[in-house]
ZAMARGU-4260 file (C-alpha; in steps of 0.2 Angstrom, whole numbers, plus 5000, padded with zeros to 4 digits):
<rodrens>
0) 4885/4974/4909 | 4894/4982/4895 | 4908/4973/4888 | 4915/4985/4876 | 4922/5003/4880
5) 4913/5017/4874 | 4910/5036/4878 | 4892/5036/4885 | 4890/5055/4884 | 4899/5069/4877
10) 4906/5086/4883 | 4909/5103/4875 | 4916/5101/4857 | 4933/5107/4863 | 4934/5095/4877
15) 4930/5080/4865 | 4943/5085/4853 | 4956/5086/4867 | 4950/5070/4876 | 4943/5058/4863
20) 4945/5040/4868 | 4955/5028/4857 | 4944/5012/4856 | 4959/5000/4854 | 4965/5005/4872
25) 4951/4994/4879 | 4946/4976/4877 | 4932/4972/4865 | 4926/4957/4873 | 4931/4959/4891
30) 4924/4946/4903 | 4928/4957/4918 | 4926/4976/4918 | 4927/4991/4929 | 4918/5007/4925
35) 4928/5024/4926 | 4918/5040/4924 | 4924/5058/4926 | 4910/5072/4926 | 4908/5090/4930
40) 4890/5096/4933 | 4893/5110/4945 | 4906/5121/4937 | 4900/5127/4920 | 4909/5133/4904
45) 4900/5149/4905 | 4907/5152/4922 | 4925/5149/4916 | 4927/5130/4917 | 4937/5122/4903
50) 4923/5109/4901 | 4908/5103/4909 | 4896/5088/4908 | 4904/5070/4907 | 4922/5070/4901
55) 4924/5051/4901 | 4913/5036/4904 | 4922/5019/4899 | 4922/5001/4905 | 4940/4994/4906
60) 4945/4976/4906 | 4953/4969/4922 | 4960/4951/4925 | 4962/4953/4943 | 4958/4966/4957
65) 4968/4982/4954 | 4970/4998/4964 | 4958/5013/4960 | 4972/5024/4954 | 4978/5010/4942
70) 4961/5008/4935 | 4959/5027/4932 | 4976/5027/4924 | 4971/5013/4912 | 4954/5022/4908
75) 4964/5038/4903 | 4977/5029/4893 | 4977/5036/4875 | 4962/5047/4879 | 4970/5064/4878
80) 4964/5068/4895 | 4976/5074/4908 | 4975/5072/4927 | 4986/5079/4940 | 4990/5071/4957
85) 4984/5054/4953 | 5000/5046/4958 | 5000/5054/4975 | 4982/5051/4978 | 4978/5070/4979
90) 4970/5074/4962 | 4970/5093/4959 | 4966/5095/4941 | 4958/5085/4927 | 4959/5092/4909
95) 4960/5110/4915 | 4947/5109/4929 | 4954/5110/4946 | 4958/5119/4962 | 4967/5134/4953
100) 4951/5137/4942 | 4938/5133/4955 | 4926/5141/4966 | 4932/5144/4984 | 4926/5128/4991
105) 4929/5118/4975 | 4939/5102/4971 | 4938/5084/4965 | 4930/5070/4974 | 4927/5052/4969
110) 4914/5038/4973 | 4916/5020/4973 | 4900/5011/4968 | 4891/5028/4971 | 4898/5030/4989
115) 4910/5044/4995 | 4924/5033/5003 | 4931/5035/5020 | 4949/5032/5014 | 4961/5037/5000
120) 4962/5028/4983 | 4976/5018/4989 | 4965/5009/5002 | 4954/5001/4989 | 4955/4989/4975
125) 4942/4986/4961 | 4936/4971/4952 | 4922/4965/4940 | 4907/4977/4941 | 4914/4990/4951
130) 4911/5009/4947 | 4923/5023/4950 | 4917/5041/4947 | 4926/5057/4949 | 4915/5072/4952
135) 4919/5090/4953 | 4911/5100/4968 | 4910/5119/4970 | 4904/5117/4988 | 4913/5104/4999
140) 4903/5090/4991 | 4886/5096/4996 | 4881/5100/4978 | 4886/5082/4972 | 4877/5072/4986
145) 4890/5072/5000 | 4882/5080/5016 | 4895/5079/5030 | 4883/5083/5044 | 4867/5074/5037
150) 4861/5058/5045 | 4847/5054/5032 | 4848/5036/5025 | 4834/5038/5013 | 4836/5034/4995
155) 4834/5048/4982 | 4829/5036/4968 | 4827/5018/4965 | 4827/5011/4946 | 4825/4994/4940
160) 4831/4988/4923 | 4814/4979/4920 | 4797/4977/4928 | 4785/4989/4936 | 4783/4994/4954
165) 4765/4993/4962 | 4767/5012/4966 | 4778/5026/4963 | 4794/5026/4972 | 4793/5037/4988
170) 4809/5037/4999 | 4798/5037/5015 | 4789/5020/5009 | 4799/5005/5013 | 4790/4990/5004
175) 4786/4987/4986 | 4781/4974/4973 | 4790/4973/4957 | 4780/4964/4943 | 4790/4956/4929
180) 4780/4952/4913 | 4793/4951/4900 | 4801/4935/4904 | 4817/4942/4911 | 4827/4930/4922
185) 4837/4944/4930 | 4836/4962/4935 | 4848/4976/4938 | 4845/4988/4953 | 4851/5005/4953
190) 4848/5014/4970 | 4854/5032/4973 | 4856/5038/4991 | 4851/5055/4996 | 4867/5057/5005
195) 4881/5047/4996 | 4892/5047/5012 | 4882/5032/5017 | 4884/5015/5008 | 4869/5007/4999
200) 4870/4988/4997 | 4858/4976/4988 | 4854/4959/4994 | 4842/4944/4989 | 4832/4932/4999
205) 4841/4936/5016 | 4846/4953/5022 | 4864/4949/5028 | 4874/4966/5031 | 4886/4957/5042
210) 4892/4945/5029 | 4903/4955/5017 | 4902/4949/4999 | 4884/4943/5001 | 4878/4959/4993
215) 4876/4963/4974 | 4884/4977/4965 | 4874/4991/4956 | 4881/4985/4939 | 4876/4966/4942
220) 4861/4958/4935 | 4853/4948/4949 | 4844/4931/4945 | 4826/4932/4950 | 4811/4921/4950
225) 4793/4923/4956 | 4793/4925/4975 | 4810/4931/4977 | 4813/4946/4989 | 4826/4960/4986
230) 4833/4971/5001 | 4841/4988/4998 | 4850/4993/5014 | 4856/5011/5017 | 4868/5017/5030
235) 4870/5002/5041 | 4880/5008/5056 | 4893/4994/5054 | 4897/5000/5037 | 4911/5013/5035
240) 4905/5031/5033 | 4912/5049/5036 | 4896/5052/5045 | 4888/5045/5061 | 4872/5045/5071
245) 4862/5038/5057 | 4847/5026/5058 | 4848/5012/5044 | 4835/5012/5031 | 4830/4995/5023
250) 4819/4994/5008 | 4810/4978/5003 | 4806/4973/4985 | 4795/4958/4982 | 4796/4950/4965
255) 4781/4944/4956 | 4787/4936/4940 | 4774/4928/4928 | 4785/4921/4915 | 4802/4919/4924
260) 4810/4903/4918 | 4811/4888/4930 | 4829/4885/4926 | 4834/4901/4934 | 4835/4892/4951
265) 4845/4878/4944 | 4857/4891/4936 | 4859/4900/4953 | 4863/4884/4962 | 4875/4878/4949
270) 4885/4894/4951 | 4887/4892/4969 | 4892/4873/4967 | 4906/4879/4956 | 4912/4891/4969
275) 4912/4877/4982 | 4921/4865/4971 | 4935/4878/4968 | 4939/4878/4987 | 4948/4862/4984
280) 4960/4855/4997 | 4959/4865/5013 | 4974/4874/5018 | 4979/4890/5028 | 4976/4900/5013
285) 4958/4894/5010 | 4949/4907/5020 | 4945/4919/5006 | 4938/4905/4995 | 4927/4898/5009
290) 4920/4914/5014 | 4916/4918/4995 | 4907/4902/4993 | 4897/4904/5010 | 4892/4922/5005
295) 4886/4916/4988 | 4876/4902/4996 | 4868/4914/5008 | 4861/4924/4993 | 4851/4909/4987
300) 4832/4906/4990 | 4827/4891/5000 | 4822/4882/4984 | 4839/4886/4976 | 4849/4880/4992
305) 4840/4864/4990 | 4846/4862/4973 | 4865/4864/4978 | 4874/4848/4976 | 4890/4853/4984
310) 4884/4861/5000 | 4891/4847/5011 | 4908/4851/5004 | 4906/4869/5010 | 4902/4864/5027
315) 4916/4851/5028 | 4928/4864/5022 | 4923/4876/5035 | 4925/4863/5048 | 4942/4858/5042
320) 4948/4876/5041 | 4941/4878/5059 | 4951/4863/5065 | 4966/4869/5056 | 4965/4886/5064
325) 4962/4878/5081 | 4978/4867/5079 | 4988/4882/5074 | 4983/4891/5089 | 4985/4876/5101
330) 5004/4875/5096 | 5006/4892/5104 | 4993/4891/5118 | 5004/4887/5133 | 5017/4900/5128
335) 5004/4914/5124 | 4996/4911/5141 | 5012/4910/5151 | 5021/4925/5144 | 5005/4935/5146
340) 5005/4930/5164 | 5023/4936/5166 | 5019/4953/5158 | 5004/4955/5169 | 5014/4951/5185
345) 5027/4965/5182 | 5014/4978/5186 | 5008/4994/5178 | 5019/4999/5164 | 5028/5015/5164
350) 5031/5026/5149 | 5046/5019/5139 | 5052/5007/5125 | 5055/4993/5138 | 5042/4990/5151
355) 5030/5002/5143 | 5020/5004/5128 | 5024/4987/5120 | 5018/4978/5135 | 5002/4988/5134
360) 5000/4985/5116 | 5003/4966/5117 | 4991/4963/5132 | 4978/4975/5125 | 4977/4967/5108
365) 4977/4950/5116 | 4962/4954/5126 | 4970/4952/5143 | 4970/4970/5149 | 4962/4974/5166
370) 4954/4991/5170 | 4967/4994/5184 | 4981/4991/5172 | 4973/5002/5158 | 4969/5017/5170
375) 4986/5015/5178 | 4996/5016/5162 | 4985/5031/5157 | 4989/5040/5173 | 5008/5036/5171
380) 5006/5044/5153 | 4998/5059/5160 | 5011/5062/5173 | 5025/5059/5161 | 5018/5073/5149
385) 5016/5085/5164 | 5034/5082/5169 | 5039/5084/5151 | 5029/5100/5149 | 5025/5096/5131
390) 5016/5085/5119 | 5032/5081/5111 | 5039/5067/5121 | 5057/5068/5114 | 5067/5081/5105
395) 5074/5069/5092 | 5064/5053/5093 | 5046/5055/5085 | 5043/5036/5087 | 5041/5040/5106
400) 5025/5049/5102 | 5020/5036/5089 | 5022/5022/5102 | 5011/5031/5115 | 4998/5034/5102
405) 4997/5016/5098 | 4996/5011/5117 | 4983/5023/5121 | 4973/5019/5106 | 4974/5001/5110
410) 4966/5005/5127 | 4952/5016/5118 | 4958/5032/5125 | 4957/5049/5116 | 4975/5053/5111
415) 4970/5072/5107 | 4968/5075/5125 | 4979/5066/5137 | 4979/5076/5152 | 4977/5091/5141
420) 4990/5086/5128 | 4987/5082/5110 | 5000/5069/5107 | 4996/5068/5089 | 5001/5086/5086
425) 5020/5084/5085 | 5018/5071/5071 | 5011/5085/5060 | 5029/5092/5058 | 5036/5082/5044
430) 5054/5088/5048 | 5052/5082/5066 | 5045/5065/5061 | 5059/5061/5049 | 5073/5067/5061
435) 5073/5049/5067 | 5074/5043/5049 | 5064/5029/5041 | 5060/5022/5058 | 5051/5038/5063
440) 5042/5039/5047 | 5036/5021/5048 | 5031/5022/5066 | 5021/5038/5062 | 5012/5030/5048
445) 5007/5015/5060 | 5001/5027/5073 | 4991/5038/5061 | 4983/5023/5053 | 4979/5014/5069
450) 4962/5022/5070 | 4962/5033/5054 | 4968/5049/5063 | 4967/5065/5055 | 4984/5074/5055
455) 4982/5090/5066 | 4983/5108/5059 | 5001/5114/5062 | 5011/5130/5060 | 5026/5119/5055
460) 5035/5124/5039 | 5034/5106/5032 | 5018/5098/5035 | 5016/5079/5037 | 5004/5069/5025
465) 5003/5051/5023 | 5009/5053/5005 | 5025/5062/5011 | 5028/5048/5024 | 5026/5034/5011
470) 5036/5043/4998 | 5050/5046/5011 | 5050/5028/5016 | 5050/5021/4998 | 5065/5033/4994
475) 5075/5025/5008 | 5074/5007/5000 | 5091/4999/4997 | 5096/4990/4981 | 5093/4973/4989
480) 5075/4978/4994 | 5079/4981/5012 | 5078/4996/5024 | 5090/5002/5038 | 5094/5015/5050
485) 5111/5019/5043 | 5105/5019/5025 | 5118/5007/5020 | 5116/4989/5027 | 5099/4981/5026
490) 5092/4977/5043 | 5078/4964/5046 | 5070/4973/5060 | 5068/4989/5051 | 5063/4981/5035
495) 5049/4971/5044 | 5043/4987/5052 | 5042/4996/5035 | 5032/4981/5028 | 5020/4982/5043
500) 5018/5001/5040 | 5015/4999/5022 | 5003/4984/5022 | 4987/4995/5022 | 4993/5003/5005
505) 4998/4986/4997 | 4985/4988/4984 | 4995/5003/4977 | 5006/4997/4963 | 5021/5007/4968
510) 5020/5001/4986 | 5017/4983/4981 | 5033/4983/4971 | 5043/4990/4985 | 5035/4978/4998
515) 5038/4963/4987 | 5056/4968/4985 | 5057/4970/5004 | 5049/4952/5006 | 5063/4945/4995
520) 5076/4953/5006 | 5068/4945/5021 | 5067/4928/5012 | 5086/4929/5008 | 5090/4934/5026
525) 5080/4919/5035 | 5091/4906/5043 | 5091/4888/5040 | 5082/4885/5057 | 5068/4898/5052
530) 5075/4912/5063 | 5081/4929/5058 | 5096/4938/5063 | 5102/4955/5069 | 5120/4959/5071
535) 5125/4942/5064 | 5116/4931/5076 | 5098/4925/5077 | 5087/4935/5089 | 5070/4934/5096
540) 5066/4952/5091 | 5070/4950/5073 | 5060/4934/5071 | 5046/4943/5080 | 5046/4958/5069
545) 5045/4947/5053 | 5030/4937/5061 | 5021/4954/5063 | 5025/4960/5046 | 5019/4944/5037
550) 5003/4942/5047 | 4999/4961/5045 | 5001/4958/5026 | 4990/4943/5026 | 5004/4930/5024
555) 5003/4915/5036 | 5020/4915/5045 | 5017/4897/5050 | 5012/4890/5033 | 5018/4900/5019
560) 5031/4889/5010 | 5042/4904/5006 | 5046/4906/5024 | 5048/4888/5029 | 5066/4882/5030
565) 5070/4864/5033 | 5052/4861/5039 | 5053/4875/5052 | 5042/4890/5049 | 5045/4908/5054
570) 5031/4906/5067 | 5039/4889/5074 | 5056/4898/5075 | 5049/4910/5088 | 5047/4895/5100
575) 5065/4892/5100 | 5068/4908/5110 | 5055/4903/5123 | 5061/4901/5141 | 5052/4900/5158
580) 5037/4912/5154 | 5047/4924/5143 | 5059/4925/5128 | 5077/4926/5128 | 5087/4938/5116
585) 5098/4925/5107 | 5097/4906/5106 | 5113/4903/5116 | 5107/4914/5131 | 5101/4906/5147
590) 5091/4921/5153 | 5074/4929/5149 | 5076/4946/5141 | 5063/4960/5144 | 5063/4967/5126
595) 5063/4950/5118 | 5048/4945/5129 | 5038/4960/5125 | 5041/4959/5106 | 5039/4940/5106
600) 5022/4942/5115 | 5015/4955/5103 | 5021/4944/5088 | 5010/4930/5095 | 4996/4942/5097
605) 4998/4947/5079 | 4998/4929/5073 | 4983/4925/5083 | 4973/4939/5076 | 4978/4934/5059
610) 4973/4916/5061 | 4956/4921/5070 | 4952/4934/5056 | 4953/4949/5067 | 4959/4966/5062
615) 4978/4967/5062 | 4989/4971/5077 | 4990/4989/5073 | 4973/4991/5065 | 4964/4997/5081
620) 4948/5002/5072 | 4939/4987/5082 | 4943/4995/5099 | 4929/5003/5107 | 4932/5021/5113
625) 4933/5024/5132 | 4932/5040/5142 | 4949/5046/5147 | 4951/5044/5166 | 4952/5060/5176
630) 4970/5061/5184 | 4972/5070/5200 | 4977/5088/5199 | 4971/5090/5181 | 4956/5097/5173
635) 4960/5087/5157 | 4956/5101/5147 | 4962/5101/5129 | 4979/5110/5126 | 4979/5125/5115
640) 4981/5115/5099 | 4968/5112/5086 | 4965/5097/5074 | 4950/5103/5065 | 4946/5114/5051
645) 4942/5133/5052 | 4923/5137/5052 | 4925/5147/5036 | 4936/5145/5021 | 4950/5157/5015
650) 4957/5156/4997 | 4956/5139/4989 | 4975/5137/4989 | 4976/5139/5008 | 4963/5126/5011
655) 4971/5114/4999 | 4988/5116/5009 | 4979/5114/5025 | 4969/5099/5019 | 4985/5091/5012
660) 4991/5091/5030 | 4975/5085/5037 | 4971/5072/5024 | 4971/5053/5027 | 4978/5051/5010
665) 4963/5058/5003 | 4961/5059/4984 | 4955/5077/4984 | 4955/5093/4994 | 4937/5090/5000
670) 4939/5073/5009 | 4939/5080/5027 | 4923/5087/5035 | 4923/5106/5040 | 4917/5111/5057
675) 4899/5117/5057
</rodrens>
């Protein structure tokens, strides 16, 4: 790995003069580095581009994981290069090459470790060895290795830093022997996929695609010795991709090393021992350290595993963490079971904020939904839409649409065709969404992100985008860090809802700052008994919303010291409201309250999912799709609404506007797949 920043290749003389890198902007002896590259190989100077070739190629120093946009900004600092749209996540121009100077299908795209990502920049952080590359395309990405409709998972090339393959590389051939004769104890592997929409991951000894973190990065040097085996996997179906229908390809590389040093095995084992030792005392916050140590151990050969001195500490830590997890869940087991039984006993939910979607979401995310229950709610939703006569459930409350989207998504149904209605469609109108204020914007963001939904094409004057929703929410933050419906007095419930909606974007520096301030507001609002108040008195609903926000953000509401008051955690405080198979609204009440019961229940579901390491309450990407039931009296044909791109492009600016509306927060105009 390079530890000092340098331009690795140059561009036209004019571009170099405008964008020369100042060496002092980067660390000379960085121990952890991230590579940032900007290149244009498709739009030439002779065709009118301001520059072509490689504009920038630098390694920047990092001390902790940072957002992609933050890394790019650091790379550009003092370089003289300009970039437009980085803050919004929608890059339109870099040093004079952009959508206004491009071919009809042109624009900027970016890869992370040579993979065209499925989400926007704000969804990713980078750390030591990661590589970010901005590439300019003149043809929807096809000219730079992004094939929207392709299913090939073959490699285009496979390069090693040392050694010789027993035969020339052929993408159709899956096994090779790499012979090392120069005494090298490590090798860097650089695979390039034919279709960079599919991820490529490198493993040693064991092929473990199901264990995140057990792979090696393209920039890493992998310790090797005679008899080792490397695996290069391409397009495993469980890995994220903008494409589908692929069959995974796995290449096997057998290592034959005549002079590899014997101490390579010892060194590899010692590295893992250090990771295990760093786990220390096992607490509720030890999960990441334990998983990192396990992933590193699984990389080792059998010989190296035998050399590990601390493996018994790893297994002990795993057992202790498992027991800790079980104990935490046992504390809620009876309440979780009894409240779930109560909600199931009420019958099939109707459409509504009470006795409706929140019941569906809580039970579905707890794994307690029945087929009768699921189909029954779907039928009620269809009948409601028919009676309503529109996909817009309420004239003033966009959160009604968001709530139904979340419920049907939790059940696995297609929300673009609910008895012929696309209930995503109304959320494409930004003016409609924010008619309900910050509540509407936050709810819409939750609904859209629940399964990575594209925002439908709309004729609305002001189109919704994730960036606009986030910007609107952040602009509504009050001086004390909180949020509210009236814009004046911070409200615990609304503040917790906003934190929950912004949690997927926490790696973005601006969002992180806002969320941290909101957490400070919640800390100051927590009562001495661990509860949270609304209207001047502790309520179950407010306490529940904070539990959802914390667990969604990855904070343990039962153990984080910041949210433990006089020995009572935020999670423990919820138990104070439990009563006879349900929850009461306030502590001094002697009756069960429907709203409190529903919100208290899905708060426990959120907490359980956090403790068990599952996706968050509103991240429903783990839900399997189901066929929408046919409701009597309906052909269930799609309404006359569209949420896909036109078959052919118009002028670039029209496409850019359209894709801004469609984008999941995409970094560039090309992130969405055109219909074929």
